[in-house]
Backbone as CSV, one residue per row, in Angstrom:
resi,resn,N_x,N_y,N_z,CA_x,CA_y,CA_z,C_x,C_y,C_z
1,MET,30.050,85.671,101.840,30.617,86.865,101.356,29.685,87.455,100.328
2,ALA,29.775,88.730,100.333,28.885,89.397,99.396,29.589,89.532,98.079
3,ALA,28.810,89.654,97.146,29.357,89.787,95.812,29.887,91.198,95.627
4,VAL,30.949,91.326,94.878,31.594,92.619,94.653,31.122,93.126,93.317
5,ASP,30.701,94.336,93.329,30.278,94.943,92.084,31.499,95.607,91.481
6,TRP,31.899,95.008,90.403,33.127,95.502,89.781,32.929,96.849,89.105
7,PHE,31.791,97.207,88.772,31.549,98.444,88.042,31.105,99.597,88.938
8,ALA,30.911,99.356,90.155,30.511,100.421,91.074,31.755,101.218,91.499
9,GLN,31.522,102.448,91.850,32.655,103.292,92.285,33.122,102.826,93.649
10,ALA,34.404,102.763,93.722,34.973,102.275,94.967,34.995,103.401,95.986
11,GLU,34.634,103.029,97.140,34.678,104.005,98.216,35.898,103.682,99.066
12,VAL,36.892,104.528,98.853,38.147,104.310,99.566,38.314,105.455,100.561
13,ALA,38.651,105.084,101.722,38.848,106.109,102.741,40.178,106.812,102.513
14,GLU,40.146,108.136,102.604,41.379,108.916,102.456,42.123,108.891,103.785
15,PRO,43.451,108.922,103.733,44.196,108.908,104.985,43.941,110.192,105.780
16,VAL,43.885,110.054,107.046,43.630,111.198,107.927,44.940,111.955,108.106
17,ARG,44.840,113.281,107.939,46.033,114.112,108.122,46.334,114.263,109.605
18,ALA,47.634,114.325,109.892,48.057,114.534,111.274,47.767,115.978,111.646
19,PRO,47.363,116.228,112.857,47.077,117.616,113.241,48.352,118.453,113.145
20,SER,48.215,119.659,112.603,49.388,120.537,112.438,49.818,121.089,113.795
21,ARG,51.076,121.340,113.894,51.614,121.830,115.165,51.923,123.323,115.089
22,ARG,51.162,124.031,114.377,51.352,125.469,114.291,50.956,126.118,115.604
23,ARG,51.679,127.164,115.919,51.328,127.907,117.117,50.316,128.972,116.733
24,THR,49.435,129.156,117.560,48.466,130.225,117.336,49.042,131.509,117.905
25,PRO,48.594,132.659,117.433,49.140,133.926,117.933,49.021,134.082,119.438
26,ALA,48.089,133.481,120.056,47.923,133.622,121.492,49.003,132.868,122.248
27,LYS,49.599,131.858,121.640,50.581,131.036,122.328,52.017,131.518,122.130
28,ARG,52.232,132.587,121.377,53.593,133.078,121.124,54.185,133.663,122.398
29,PRO,55.512,133.609,122.524,56.133,134.198,123.721,56.021,135.716,123.702
30,ALA,56.146,136.315,124.877,55.969,137.762,125.007,57.088,138.531,124.303
31,THR,58.316,138.023,124.301,59.427,138.713,123.632,59.559,138.180,122.217
32,PRO,59.758,139.054,121.256,59.893,138.574,119.878,61.206,137.826,119.714
33,ALA,61.180,136.862,118.868,62.378,136.070,118.611,63.373,136.910,117.831
34,ARG,64.664,136.764,118.137,65.698,137.533,117.438,65.915,136.952,116.057
35,THR,66.016,137.829,115.120,66.347,137.359,113.777,67.846,137.391,113.637
36,ARG,68.385,136.424,113.018,69.825,136.367,112.833,70.228,137.338,111.741
37,ARG,71.249,138.079,112.027,71.771,138.997,111.020,72.640,138.239,110.051
38,LYS,72.702,138.779,108.891,73.563,138.149,107.895,75.018,138.456,108.224
39,PRO,75.911,137.508,108.004,77.331,137.764,108.293,77.895,138.927,107.496
40,THR,77.365,139.183,106.314,77.894,140.286,105.503,77.609,141.627,106.164
41,GLN,76.467,141.757,106.856,76.173,143.013,107.538,77.175,143.261,108.649
42,ARG,77.532,142.223,109.377,78.507,142.377,110.450,79.866,142.759,109.882
43,ARG,80.246,142.141,108.798,81.548,142.451,108.194,81.595,143.889,107.714
44,VAL,80.539,144.348,107.103,80.507,145.726,106.604,80.593,146.693,107.781
45,ARG,79.875,146.427,108.847,79.928,147.310,110.009,81.313,147.313,110.637
46,ALA,81.942,146.159,110.703,83.291,146.088,111.266,84.266,146.899,110.418
47,HIS,84.139,146.827,109.111,85.024,147.597,108.234,84.800,149.094,108.425
48,ILE,83.562,149.469,108.570,83.275,150.901,108.768,83.871,151.376,110.097
49,VAL,83.734,150.575,111.130,84.300,150.941,112.438,85.814,151.075,112.340
50,TRP,86.480,150.138,111.686,87.936,150.213,111.532,88.343,151.430,110.712
51,MET,87.577,151.737,109.665,87.911,152.914,108.847,87.768,154.193,109.671
52,ILE,86.732,154.266,110.509,86.551,155.451,111.347,87.689,155.566,112.354
53,LEU,88.067,154.459,112.982,89.181,154.485,113.926,90.484,154.897,113.241
54,PHE,90.727,154.393,112.057,91.932,154.746,111.309,91.926,156.225,110.933
55,ALA,90.757,156.731,110.539,90.648,158.161,110.200,90.922,159.024,111.432
56,LEU,90.403,158.624,112.600,90.671,159.374,113.823,92.148,159.331,114.191
57,LEU,92.772,158.190,113.983,94.207,158.075,114.255,95.002,158.999,113.338
58,LEU,94.663,159.023,112.067,95.363,159.910,111.137,95.130,161.376,111.491
59,ALA,93.908,161.706,111.893,93.631,163.093,112.296,94.467,163.468,113.519
60,GLY,94.637,162.549,114.448,95.483,162.806,115.617,96.934,163.016,115.234
61,VAL,97.436,162.219,114.303,98.826,162.370,113.848,99.012,163.728,113.186
62,VAL,98.048,164.131,112.366,98.137,165.436,111.696,98.104,166.558,112.733
63,ALA,97.248,166.435,113.735,97.170,167.471,114.775,98.489,167.583,115.542
64,VAL,99.108,166.459,115.845,100.399,166.482,116.546,101.463,167.124,115.660
65,ASN,101.469,166.792,114.372,102.453,167.390,113.459,102.271,168.898,113.352
66,VAL,101.033,169.358,113.313,100.779,170.808,113.255,101.276,171.478,114.532
67,ALA,101.036,170.848,115.677,101.511,171.429,116.948,103.031,171.496,116.985
68,VAL,103.703,170.458,116.496,105.170,170.458,116.466,105.681,171.539,115.513
69,LEU,105.017,171.706,114.377,105.430,172.737,113.418,105.285,174.129,114.031
70,ARG,104.169,174.373,114.730,103.987,175.682,115.367,105.056,175.923,116.429
71,ALA,105.375,174.903,117.206,106.414,175.041,118.231,107.766,175.329,117.578
72,HIS,108.047,174.678,116.454,109.312,174.899,115.754,109.396,176.332,115.238
73,VAL,108.293,176.850,114.705,108.277,178.243,114.223,108.525,179.200,115.389
74,ALA,107.899,178.937,116.535,108.105,179.801,117.703,109.552,179.746,118.173
75,VAL,110.159,178.566,118.178,111.562,178.437,118.593,112.476,179.167,117.615
76,THR,112.165,179.092,116.335,112.975,179.799,115.334,112.913,181.306,115.560
77,ARG,111.700,181.827,115.832,111.567,183.272,116.108,112.365,183.659,117.352
78,LEU,112.279,182.835,118.390,113.027,183.144,119.609,114.535,183.088,119.379
79,ASP,115.005,182.162,118.553,116.435,182.099,118.236,116.892,183.354,117.506
80,GLU,116.064,183.823,116.558,116.416,185.052,115.832,116.444,186.243,116.789
81,GLN,115.470,186.316,117.687,115.433,187.409,118.649,116.644,187.349,119.586
82,ARG,117.014,186.168,120.005,118.183,186.006,120.871,119.450,186.453,120.151
83,ALA,119.592,186.118,118.877,120.774,186.524,118.109,120.840,188.052,117.989
84,LYS,119.683,188.703,117.765,119.653,190.170,117.676,120.050,190.799,119.011
85,LEU,119.518,190.244,120.098,119.849,190.789,121.415,121.324,190.594,121.755
86,GLN,121.897,189.473,121.371,123.322,189.263,121.607,124.154,190.256,120.800
87,ALA,123.750,190.541,119.563,124.470,191.529,118.751,124.372,192.912,119.394
88,GLN,123.182,193.268,119.906,123.031,194.555,120.584,123.896,194.621,121.843
89,ASN,123.929,193.541,122.604,124.774,193.513,123.806,126.240,193.679,123.461
90,GLN,126.691,193.044,122.412,128.091,193.180,121.998,128.390,194.609,121.552
91,ALA,127.437,195.240,120.837,127.642,196.623,120.406,127.698,197.557,121.621
92,LEU,126.828,197.325,122.594,126.848,198.152,123.803,128.128,197.931,124.609
93,ALA,128.580,196.692,124.690,129.837,196.420,125.405,131.003,197.098,124.706
94,SER,130.986,197.127,123.390,132.055,197.797,122.640,132.031,199.307,122.898
95,ARG,130.828,199.886,122.889,130.724,201.322,123.170,131.167,201.630,124.594
96,LEU,130.819,200.756,125.531,131.221,200.970,126.920,132.730,200.909,127.077
97,SER,133.344,199.929,126.433,134.807,199.835,126.548,135.484,201.012,125.853
98,ALA,134.904,201.484,124.750,135.489,202.651,124.080,135.317,203.903,124.933
99,THR,134.171,204.010,125.595,133.911,205.185,126.431,134.789,205.196,127.675
100,SER,135.040,204.043,128.261,135.819,204.001,129.499,137.290,203.654,129.248
101,SER,137.787,203.861,128.047,139.192,203.541,127.770,140.108,204.600,128.389
102,ALA,141.334,204.191,128.709,142.309,205.076,129.372,142.682,206.280,128.503
103,PRO,142.951,206.128,127.207,143.315,207.317,126.413,142.200,208.355,126.368
104,ARG,140.990,207.939,126.321,139.882,208.896,126.261,139.777,209.656,127.582
105,ILE,139.937,208.936,128.683,139.869,209.589,129.999,141.035,210.579,130.164
106,GLU,142.215,210.191,129.698,143.373,211.107,129.787,143.139,212.357,128.961
107,ALA,142.552,212.207,127.772,142.280,213.375,126.919,141.259,214.292,127.588
108,ALA,140.227,213.712,128.197,139.227,214.528,128.881,139.843,215.245,130.076
109,ALA,140.773,214.597,130.779,141.423,215.215,131.942,142.329,216.365,131.490
110,GLN,143.021,216.194,130.395,143.895,217.259,129.884,143.071,218.469,129.458
111,ARG,141.886,218.241,128.878,141.030,219.367,128.486,140.570,220.158,129.718
112,LEU,140.437,219.468,130.831,140.036,220.129,132.070,141.230,220.773,132.794
113,GLY,142.433,220.594,132.247,143.629,221.218,132.833,144.324,220.337,133.839
114,MET,144.057,219.139,133.912,144.722,218.230,134.834,145.961,217.668,134.171
115,VAL,146.945,217.345,135.039,148.188,216.753,134.537,148.391,215.422,135.238
116,GLN,149.133,214.574,134.606,149.386,213.263,135.186,150.492,213.378,136.227
117,ALA,150.303,212.729,137.333,151.272,212.783,138.429,152.474,211.928,138.071
118,PRO,153.685,212.399,138.493,154.859,211.572,138.213,154.812,210.309,139.061
119,GLY,155.260,209.214,138.529,155.192,207.929,139.198,156.080,207.840,140.420
120,ALA,157.239,208.567,140.465,158.161,208.465,141.589,157.700,209.329,142.755
121,ASP,156.889,210.310,142.512,156.469,211.239,143.550,155.080,210.876,144.078
122,THR,154.914,209.668,144.462,153.608,209.203,144.940,153.683,209.032,146.446
123,SER,152.704,209.542,147.136,152.642,209.366,148.589,151.218,208.914,148.942
124,TYR,151.132,208.269,150.073,149.840,207.732,150.509,149.431,208.431,151.784
125,LEU,148.174,208.654,151.951,147.628,209.258,153.163,146.971,208.167,153.992
126,VAL,147.195,208.220,155.259,146.549,207.273,156.178,145.419,208.056,156.830
127,LEU,144.220,207.632,156.596,143.050,208.323,157.146,142.619,207.619,158.423
128,PRO,142.209,208.386,159.362,141.741,207.747,160.599,140.431,207.024,160.336
129,SER,140.220,205.924,161.020,139.010,205.164,160.842,137.853,205.892,161.508
130,GLY,136.678,205.631,161.114,135.499,206.317,161.651,135.114,205.791,163.017
131,ARG,135.800,204.837,163.574,135.454,204.250,164.858,136.147,205.036,165.985
132,ARG,135.572,205.122,167.100,136.179,205.820,168.249,136.612,204.884,169.282
């Protein structure tokens, strides 16, 4: 055995590093890998979607209420018009009955010189029919 020099610098071999398993840019797949989204982004988007849907629902309810209100106003106008027309019809019927009343006709006949026939002296005429 050889003598060991205690004062000489020791030559110790360093451990060999294992080859790294990094991929080189040439070996990457053609499609980029998907990055995972954070769950908070999904939650925020879901809340926004629900808020938009709720706003659209409320807008639809308001639109239906406005349509019902307009229909109610139109029905009210038609009811008022119907009441006016019924009042006019009643006034015209009253004038018609007053115009065609028996006392008025008798007065007009007397002014023309006509007299009322006695009830006991009534006779009927039999007219020949138009058929041969």
